Every structure is written in C-alpha cells, then in structure tokens.
C-alpha positions as CSV (number, residue, x, y, z in Angstrom):
1,X,17.6,-8.6,-27.6
2,X,16.5,-4.9,-27.4
3,X,13.3,-3.1,-26.8
4,X,12.1,0.5,-26.3
5,X,11.4,2.3,-23.0
6,X,7.6,2.8,-22.7
7,X,8.2,6.4,-21.5
8,X,11.0,8.0,-23.5
9,X,11.4,5.5,-26.3
10,X,15.1,4.9,-25.6
11,X,16.4,1.4,-26.5
12,X,16.9,-1.0,-23.6
13,X,18.1,-4.6,-23.2
14,X,15.3,-7.1,-22.6
15,X,15.5,-10.8,-21.9
16,X,18.4,-12.8,-20.6
17,X,17.5,-12.5,-17.0
18,X,14.9,-14.3,-14.7
19,X,11.9,-12.4,-13.6
20,X,9.9,-9.6,-15.3
21,X,11.5,-8.1,-18.4
22,X,12.6,-4.5,-18.3
23,X,10.1,-2.0,-19.7
24,X,11.8,1.3,-18.7
25,X,15.3,2.5,-19.3
26,X,15.8,4.1,-15.9
27,X,14.4,4.5,-12.5
28,X,13.3,8.1,-13.4
29,X,11.2,6.7,-16.3
30,X,9.8,4.1,-14.0
31,X,8.7,6.7,-11.4
32,X,7.2,8.9,-14.1
33,X,5.2,6.0,-15.4
34,X,4.0,5.2,-11.9
35,X,3.0,8.8,-11.2
36,X,1.1,9.0,-14.5
37,X,-0.7,5.7,-13.8
38,X,-1.8,6.7,-10.3
39,X,-2.5,10.5,-10.9
40,X,-6.3,10.9,-11.0
41,X,-7.8,13.0,-13.7
42,X,-9.3,16.3,-12.6
43,X,-12.9,15.9,-11.4
44,X,-15.3,18.9,-11.0
45,X,-16.4,19.6,-7.5
46,X,-20.0,19.1,-8.5
47,X,-19.3,15.5,-9.6
48,X,-17.4,14.8,-6.4
49,X,-20.2,16.1,-4.2
50,X,-22.7,14.0,-6.1
51,X,-20.6,10.8,-5.9
52,X,-20.0,11.4,-2.1
53,X,-23.7,11.9,-1.6
54,X,-24.6,8.7,-3.4
55,X,-22.0,6.7,-1.4
56,X,-23.3,8.2,1.9
57,X,-26.9,7.1,1.1
58,X,-25.6,3.6,0.4
59,X,-23.7,3.2,3.7
60,X,-24.3,0.0,5.6
61,X,-24.7,0.7,9.3
62,X,-24.5,-2.9,10.2
63,X,-22.5,-4.9,10.8
64,X,-20.0,-2.6,12.4
65,X,-17.1,-3.8,10.3
66,X,-19.0,-3.2,7.1
67,X,-19.9,0.3,8.3
68,X,-16.2,1.0,9.0
69,X,-15.1,-0.3,5.6
70,X,-17.8,1.8,3.8
71,X,-16.7,5.0,5.7
72,X,-13.1,4.3,4.9
73,X,-13.8,4.0,1.2
74,X,-15.2,7.5,1.3
75,X,-12.0,9.0,2.7
76,X,-10.3,9.2,-0.7
77,X,-13.1,11.2,-2.2
78,X,-13.3,13.5,0.8
79,X,-9.5,14.1,0.5
80,X,-9.9,14.9,-3.2
81,X,-12.8,17.3,-2.5
82,X,-10.7,18.9,0.3
83,X,-7.9,19.6,-2.2
84,X,-10.3,21.1,-4.7
85,X,-11.8,23.3,-1.9
86,X,-8.3,24.3,-0.7
87,X,-7.2,25.2,-4.2
88,X,-10.4,27.3,-4.7
89,X,-9.7,29.1,-1.4
90,X,-6.1,29.9,-2.3
91,X,-7.2,31.2,-5.7
92,X,-9.8,33.4,-4.2
93,X,-7.4,34.7,-1.6
94,X,-4.8,35.8,-4.2
95,X,-4.9,39.6,-4.0
96,X,-5.5,41.5,-7.2
97,X,-2.5,43.7,-8.0
98,X,-3.3,47.4,-7.8
99,X,-1.4,50.3,-9.4
100,X,1.1,52.0,-7.2
101,X,-0.4,55.4,-6.1
102,X,1.3,58.5,-7.4
103,X,3.1,60.3,-4.6
104,X,1.7,63.7,-3.7
105,X,4.6,64.9,-1.6
106,X,6.1,68.2,-2.3
107,X,9.8,68.5,-3.1
108,X,10.4,69.7,0.5
109,X,8.2,67.0,2.1
110,X,9.3,63.3,2.2
111,X,6.8,60.8,1.0
112,X,4.6,59.2,3.7
113,X,6.1,55.8,4.6
114,X,4.0,52.6,4.2
115,X,2.2,51.7,7.5
116,X,3.7,49.0,9.6
117,X,2.0,45.6,9.2
118,X,-0.7,44.8,11.7
119,X,-0.1,42.0,14.1
120,X,-2.0,39.3,12.1
121,X,-0.1,40.1,8.9
122,X,3.2,40.1,10.7
123,X,2.4,36.6,12.1
124,X,1.4,35.4,8.7
125,X,4.8,36.1,7.4
126,X,6.3,33.5,9.7
127,X,3.4,31.0,10.1
128,X,1.3,29.9,7.2
129,X,-2.5,29.6,7.6
130,X,-2.3,25.9,7.3
131,X,0.2,25.7,10.2
132,X,-2.2,27.8,12.3
133,X,-5.4,26.0,11.5
134,X,-4.0,22.5,12.1
135,X,-3.6,23.4,15.8
136,X,-7.4,23.2,16.4
137,X,-9.4,20.0,16.4
138,X,-10.9,20.4,12.9
139,X,-7.6,21.4,11.3
140,X,-5.8,18.5,13.0
141,X,-8.5,16.1,11.8
142,X,-8.0,17.4,8.2
143,X,-4.2,17.0,8.5
144,X,-4.5,13.4,9.7
145,X,-7.1,12.5,7.1
146,X,-5.0,13.9,4.3
147,X,-2.1,11.6,5.2
148,X,-4.0,8.6,6.7
149,X,-3.7,6.3,3.7
150,X,0.0,6.8,3.0
151,X,0.8,6.4,6.7
152,X,-1.3,3.2,7.0
153,X,0.6,1.8,3.9
154,X,3.9,2.8,5.5
155,X,3.0,1.1,8.8
156,X,1.8,-2.0,6.8
157,X,5.2,-2.3,5.0
158,X,7.0,-2.1,8.4
159,X,4.7,-4.6,10.1
160,X,3.2,-6.9,7.4
161,X,-0.2,-6.9,9.1
162,X,-3.2,-4.9,8.0
163,X,-4.8,-5.0,11.5
164,X,-1.6,-3.9,13.2
165,X,-1.0,-1.2,10.6
166,X,-4.5,0.1,11.3
167,X,-3.8,0.1,15.1
168,X,-0.4,1.7,14.8
169,X,-1.7,4.4,12.5
170,X,-4.3,5.3,15.1
171,X,-1.6,5.2,17.8
172,X,0.6,7.6,15.7
173,X,-2.3,10.0,15.4
174,X,-3.0,9.8,19.1
175,X,0.7,10.6,19.8
176,X,0.5,13.4,17.3
177,X,-2.6,14.9,18.9
178,X,-0.9,14.9,22.3
179,X,2.1,16.8,20.8
180,X,0.1,19.1,18.5
181,X,1.4,22.2,20.3
182,X,4.8,21.6,18.7
183,X,3.2,21.9,15.2
184,X,3.6,25.7,15.3
185,X,7.4,25.1,15.0
186,X,7.1,22.3,12.4
187,X,8.0,23.2,8.9
188,X,6.9,19.9,7.3
189,X,3.8,18.3,9.1
190,X,4.0,15.3,6.7
191,X,7.5,14.5,7.8
192,X,6.5,15.0,11.4
193,X,3.7,12.5,11.1
194,X,6.0,10.0,9.3
195,X,8.5,10.3,12.2
196,X,5.8,9.6,14.8
197,X,4.3,6.7,12.8
198,X,7.8,5.2,12.2
199,X,8.7,5.4,15.9
200,X,5.3,3.9,16.9
201,X,6.0,0.9,14.7
202,X,9.6,0.5,15.9
203,X,8.4,0.6,19.5
204,X,5.9,-2.1,18.6
205,X,8.6,-4.2,16.9
206,X,11.0,-3.8,19.9
207,X,8.3,-5.2,22.2
208,X,7.3,-8.1,20.0
209,X,10.7,-8.9,18.5
210,X,9.2,-10.7,15.5
211,X,11.3,-12.2,12.8
212,X,10.2,-14.6,10.0
213,X,11.1,-18.3,10.5
214,X,10.7,-21.2,8.0
215,X,7.9,-23.6,7.9
216,X,8.4,-26.9,9.7
217,X,7.3,-30.3,8.5
218,X,3.7,-31.2,9.5
219,X,3.4,-34.8,10.7
220,X,1.5,-37.0,8.3
221,X,1.5,-34.4,5.5
222,X,3.6,-34.4,2.3
223,X,4.6,-30.8,1.7
224,X,6.6,-31.5,-1.5
225,X,10.4,-31.6,-2.0
226,X,11.0,-27.9,-2.3
227,X,12.7,-25.8,0.3
228,X,10.4,-24.6,3.2
229,X,9.3,-21.1,2.5
230,X,9.5,-18.2,5.0
231,X,6.8,-18.3,7.6
232,X,5.1,-15.0,8.8
233,X,2.1,-16.0,10.9
234,X,1.1,-12.3,11.2
235,X,1.1,-11.6,7.4
236,X,-2.2,-10.2,6.1
237,X,-3.4,-8.9,2.7
238,X,-3.9,-5.2,2.0
239,X,-6.8,-3.9,-0.1
240,X,-5.7,-2.0,-3.1
241,X,-8.6,0.4,-2.9
242,X,-7.2,1.7,0.4
243,X,-3.9,2.8,-1.2
244,X,-3.2,6.5,-1.4
245,X,-5.0,8.2,-4.3
246,X,-1.7,9.7,-5.6
247,X,1.9,8.6,-4.8
248,X,3.9,10.4,-2.2
249,X,6.2,13.1,-3.5
250,X,9.2,11.3,-4.9
251,X,12.9,12.2,-4.7
252,X,15.3,10.9,-7.3
253,X,16.1,7.5,-5.8
254,X,19.6,5.9,-5.7
255,X,20.2,3.7,-8.7
256,X,20.8,0.7,-6.5
257,X,17.3,1.0,-4.9
258,X,15.5,-2.3,-4.9
259,X,11.9,-1.2,-4.8
260,X,9.7,1.9,-5.3
261,X,6.0,1.4,-4.7
262,X,5.5,-2.4,-4.3
263,X,3.2,-4.2,-1.9
264,X,3.7,-7.6,-3.5
265,X,3.7,-10.3,-0.9
266,X,7.1,-11.7,-2.0
267,X,8.7,-8.3,-1.5
268,X,6.9,-7.8,1.8
269,X,8.0,-11.2,3.0
270,X,11.6,-10.4,2.1
271,X,11.7,-7.0,3.8
272,X,10.2,-8.4,7.0
273,X,13.4,-10.4,7.4
274,X,15.4,-7.2,7.9
275,X,16.1,-5.9,11.5
276,X,13.5,-3.2,12.3
277,X,15.8,-0.2,11.9
278,X,17.3,-1.4,8.6
279,X,13.7,-2.2,7.4
280,X,12.6,1.4,8.3
281,X,15.7,2.9,6.6
282,X,15.1,1.0,3.4
283,X,11.4,1.7,3.3
284,X,11.9,5.4,4.0
285,X,14.7,5.8,1.5
286,X,13.7,3.5,-1.3
287,X,9.9,3.2,-1.0
288,X,8.6,6.3,0.6
289,X,11.2,8.4,-1.3
290,X,12.9,10.3,1.4
291,X,16.4,11.7,0.8
292,X,19.4,10.3,2.8
293,X,19.4,13.3,5.1
294,X,15.6,13.2,5.6
295,X,15.8,9.5,6.4
296,X,18.5,10.2,9.0
297,X,16.4,13.0,10.5
298,X,13.3,10.7,10.6
299,X,15.2,7.9,12.3
300,X,16.9,10.4,14.8
301,X,20.4,9.4,13.9
302,X,23.4,10.6,11.9
303,X,23.6,10.6,8.1
304,X,26.4,8.0,8.2
305,X,24.4,5.6,10.4
306,X,21.3,6.0,8.2
307,X,23.3,5.4,5.0
308,X,24.9,2.3,6.6
309,X,21.5,0.9,7.6
310,X,20.2,1.5,4.1
311,X,23.2,-0.2,2.4
312,X,23.1,-3.2,4.7
313,X,19.3,-3.5,4.3
314,X,19.5,-3.3,0.5
315,X,22.2,-6.0,0.3
316,X,20.2,-8.3,2.6
317,X,17.0,-7.6,0.7
318,X,18.5,-8.6,-2.6
319,X,19.6,-11.9,-1.2
320,X,16.2,-12.6,0.3
321,X,14.2,-11.8,-2.9
322,X,13.6,-14.8,-5.3
323,X,15.4,-13.0,-8.2
324,X,16.4,-9.6,-9.3
325,X,13.4,-7.7,-10.6
326,X,13.9,-4.9,-13.1
327,X,10.5,-3.3,-12.2
328,X,8.9,-3.6,-8.8
329,X,6.2,-1.0,-9.4
330,X,2.7,-2.5,-9.4
331,X,1.5,-3.1,-13.0
332,X,-2.1,-3.4,-14.2
333,X,-3.0,-7.0,-14.8
334,X,-2.9,-8.0,-18.5
335,X,-5.8,-9.6,-20.4
336,X,-4.0,-12.9,-20.1
337,X,-3.8,-12.4,-16.3
338,X,-7.5,-11.7,-16.1
339,X,-8.3,-14.8,-18.3
340,X,-6.2,-16.9,-15.9
341,X,-8.0,-15.5,-12.9
342,X,-11.4,-16.2,-14.6
343,X,-10.4,-19.7,-15.4
344,X,-9.3,-20.3,-11.8
345,X,-12.7,-19.2,-10.5
346,X,-14.7,-21.2,-13.0
347,X,-12.7,-24.4,-12.5
348,X,-13.2,-24.1,-8.7
349,X,-16.9,-23.6,-9.2
350,X,-17.1,-26.7,-11.4
351,X,-14.9,-28.7,-9.0
352,X,-12.8,-29.3,-12.1
353,X,-9.5,-30.3,-10.4
354,X,-7.8,-31.2,-13.7
355,X,-8.5,-27.7,-15.1
356,X,-7.2,-26.1,-11.9
357,X,-4.0,-28.2,-12.2
358,X,-3.4,-26.9,-15.7
359,X,-3.3,-23.3,-14.4
360,X,-0.6,-23.9,-11.7
361,X,3.1,-24.3,-12.2
362,X,4.8,-27.6,-11.3
363,X,6.9,-25.8,-8.6
364,X,4.0,-23.8,-7.2
365,X,4.1,-22.8,-3.5
366,X,1.1,-22.6,-1.2
367,X,1.1,-21.1,2.3
368,X,-1.8,-20.3,4.6
369,X,-0.8,-17.8,7.3
370,X,-1.2,-18.1,10.2
371,X,-1.8,-21.8,9.8
372,X,1.3,-24.2,9.6
373,X,0.3,-25.9,6.3
374,X,2.5,-25.4,3.3
375,X,3.2,-27.0,-0.1
376,X,6.1,-26.5,-2.5
377,X,5.0,-28.5,-5.5
378,X,1.8,-28.8,-7.6
379,X,1.6,-32.5,-6.9
380,X,1.7,-32.1,-3.1
381,X,-0.7,-29.1,-3.3
382,X,-3.4,-31.0,-5.2
383,X,-2.9,-34.2,-3.2
384,X,-4.1,-32.1,-0.3
385,X,-6.8,-30.2,-2.1
386,X,-8.3,-32.9,-4.3
387,X,-10.3,-34.8,-1.6
388,X,-11.9,-31.4,-0.5
389,X,-12.9,-30.5,-4.1
390,X,-14.2,-34.0,-5.2
391,X,-18.0,-34.3,-4.6
392,X,-17.6,-38.1,-4.5
393,X,-15.1,-37.9,-1.7
394,X,-16.2,-38.3,2.0
395,X,-13.9,-35.3,2.7
396,X,-15.8,-33.1,0.2
397,X,-15.9,-29.6,1.8
398,X,-18.7,-28.2,-0.5
399,X,-19.1,-26.0,-3.5
400,X,-17.1,-22.8,-4.1
401,X,-18.0,-19.4,-5.5
402,X,-15.2,-16.8,-5.9
403,X,-15.2,-13.0,-6.4
404,X,-12.2,-11.2,-7.9
405,X,-10.6,-8.7,-5.5
406,X,-7.6,-6.4,-5.5
407,X,-4.9,-7.1,-2.9
408,X,-1.3,-6.1,-2.7
409,X,-1.1,-5.1,-6.4
410,X,-1.7,-8.8,-7.3
411,X,-4.4,-11.0,-8.7
412,X,-6.7,-12.2,-5.8
413,X,-10.0,-13.9,-5.2
414,X,-12.4,-14.0,-2.2
415,X,-13.7,-17.6,-1.8
416,X,-17.2,-18.4,-0.5
417,X,-18.0,-22.0,0.5
418,X,-21.4,-23.7,0.5
419,X,-21.0,-26.7,2.8
420,X,-23.1,-29.8,2.1
421,X,-26.6,-29.6,3.4
422,X,-26.6,-25.8,3.5
423,X,-27.9,-23.2,1.1
424,X,-25.7,-20.2,1.8
425,X,-22.2,-19.5,0.6
426,X,-20.1,-18.2,3.5
427,X,-16.9,-16.3,3.5
428,X,-14.0,-18.8,3.7
429,X,-10.7,-17.3,2.4
430,X,-8.8,-14.8,0.4
431,X,-6.3,-16.2,-2.1
432,X,-3.6,-13.8,-3.3
433,X,-1.9,-15.2,-6.5
434,X,1.5,-14.6,-7.9
435,X,1.8,-15.3,-11.7
436,X,4.9,-16.3,-13.6
437,X,5.0,-17.0,-17.3
438,X,1.2,-17.4,-17.6
439,X,0.7,-19.7,-14.7
440,X,0.1,-19.5,-11.0
441,X,3.4,-19.7,-9.2
442,X,2.3,-18.9,-5.6
443,X,-0.9,-18.9,-3.6
444,X,-1.1,-17.3,-0.3
445,X,-4.4,-18.2,1.5
446,X,-5.7,-15.9,4.2
447,X,-8.5,-16.3,6.7
448,X,-11.8,-14.4,6.0
449,X,-11.9,-11.9,8.9
450,X,-10.7,-9.1,6.5
451,X,-13.6,-9.5,4.1
452,X,-15.2,-6.3,5.6
453,X,-11.9,-4.4,5.0
454,X,-12.2,-5.4,1.3
455,X,-15.8,-4.2,1.2
456,X,-17.1,-7.8,0.8
457,X,-20.2,-9.4,2.4
458,X,-19.8,-12.3,4.7
459,X,-22.4,-14.4,2.8
460,X,-23.6,-14.8,-0.7
C-alpha cells in the first residue's frame, strides 16, 4: 500500500508495520514539516507589546507558584519581542552606501590614504556587539532568557523530571555567570550554554546514579498478567506551553536517528534506560541536532568516542522502545483524539464506568509515579478503579471534574476531586494519555504538585 509524502508529494510505503504509519518520505521532509508547524507567524511589535501588557495586568501574585508560572508564560513573548527589537536595531545600524569620492590628487601627488580605524572599530572587527554586551548583567540575562526554554527541555530529556530540569537549568546559568569572562573568546554562546547545562546534568546523574527498574508485585493487588512496565519514580510531565517557541537550528540528521523532537513519555522512559553519557550523546546528536563533531566537543571527548556512544545508545534505544516508529515528531491531536478525550472527561464526570471501559484498550497499562501501583490490563485497571468511581460503594472517592491540558505532546487531563461532604473540587492528578488505534493504550498518572507549572488553579 502506497501513499504520498505530506511535504513533497513523493510516493511512500504505508502500512505493514506496527505503530504510526509513515507520512513523510524522509527525515528531511519530517524536519521541514516540524519547522513549519512550530514557526510562529510574524507578529507586529505593537501587538506583542499590547499582549504582554494585558498578561502583566492579569498576573496572579499569590500563591507564589502561580506567580512563577504566570511570569514563565510571559518569557516566550518577551523573547519574541526581543528578536523583533534586535532585528530593528540591526536594520537601523546598517550603513547607507555612499559614493566613492573623486580623488583630487595631482599626477605628482599620491592620493591620501584612508585613515586607520579607531580603536572601537578595530575591536568590532574581532568581537561582535552581541559578544560584548553579554558580558554585562543585562546582556547576560538576555542571553540566558533567549535559550532558557530549549535548555530546560534539554535538561528534562536528560533527567526525566520537570523539577530537576528547572533546578539544573538554574544551576547551569549560575555556572555560566561565574564563567562569563570567558565569553569574550566564545564563538557560539548557545553551544557554550549547552555544554554547561549538559555537564551540570551529568554531574547530577553521577551523584544519584539513577536507572529505571521494573515494577514489583504489590501484595493483595492484581496488576494483570502483562509484563511489569519500567518504573521511574522521578518521572514528571512537562507542560507543552513551556516548549521553545521555535525549534533549535537543525543539522541534517543521520538516517538511523531514532527521534527528532519528541517528549512522549514512552520515548522518555526508554531513553532514561541508557547510561548518562550515551543518553547525552543520543540527545545531543539526534534530538538537539548537533553534528558528530559538535557532540564530541560538547561532551569533551574524541570524535570516535562520541560516535561510539551514539551508536550504542541508538541500538539500545531501539530495543527499549515498544515498536519502531516512523515519525517521532509531535503531531497535533486529530478530531478523533479530541473526541476521545472529551468522552473520557464526560464519562468520569458521570461516574459512568462502562463508558470509560469502552475507551480503553484491553491491554492498557496504568502507572502512577512515584507510587508503586501499576496495572497491565483493562480488567485489572478497572477492578481497582471501579469502587472509587461508584457512588454506591463505601470506597467512593467523590465526583470528578477534568480540564484538558497539554503535556509531553500527548493528550492529557487535569483531574479535580470533590470528596463526599465537601463543596470544592481540589487538584488531584494529571493523567497523560497515549492513544493507539482510537483507544487509550496507556495512562500515566501524576501527583498534583505541578498544577501551577501548567497554569492551573488548585481548586475549582
């Protein structure tokens, strides 16, 4: 069975393999589609200023977590406005060409030589204005803000934890500030920041030596007859609205690369099983888009050792993934996906267990990091859930209300629970859903302490 590439129209083979069907004929077309999907349309500066002003007036100063989340949500617009301002500055600084003056020298008098450049002009030939301005506090703050989002995502892929990615991003900026004097000799500040952030994460992983395990049987609980899934107690969701506004500059990736720009939990779980250096090499090479030599330089090793780490990491990653995927770039949810999500929320609000059961695959998997509970079949999952959802049960937990959220490029909901005898719906969980063939194949349930990071209130 053949289809057409969504970018260039070339014929491609579709079907015949497990997982998502191919929609692009090559990695290059896949990257082009991703860039076009994520590239924001040009916005006039006046509109940006108005939007930023409106958001500032709506800032919630309390609680502190909500205030931090609101300020973080402004960073993308500030970065975009900064780019507009920088472009305007560069355009205004472009000198207007002037006609070459006619020489007035006589035949016996040599023309007057051009004057030697002044000291500032001579310096400007070797040090760009940006490299000079980032040495002061304001310039350094602008540099870190410009790359904050992509570095936080980079740390998140290495660590699997939103909280730790936030902490290690701040640690990287602190290290960078202490070493800012060296920036005058740095040709690529972005690569310099990536190196610092990567080393900060590797130092953290060396101290903690964390590797995924598998879930163990829980006494008195039927988890189903499927194999125990990997267990990552530190795993946390990542808000999609904190992703970089535009993708990092991409190099042409190796055709054997496994992933480009994914944050899906199944991929994140698989890559966490790699040793830290292999993990960093694969992420730098295949996800962040660095070349083989750049990856070696960032890791502080030889080209051969970096290539070896990438190859071993790719091989192990393919074995850890649940099936070869043709396209790991995040796709917009389809109308069918959104209908499934709406049905999931409505069934939970009605306490309609039978309707919820119809939305879930028979081999569905549920995990609840950092808790030890896990289920590998729909039957075992709803045997556990049913008493909590049934108003007639003495174990009835209360009534649910859900809000759709965007996490890890997947469907997700934030669940609020109104316990019996109370009148307030309180933050309870975030469910991140993986869908296969029109039904929910995996549910990863997280605790509610990241509601503020998602811009969500703690009560309804």
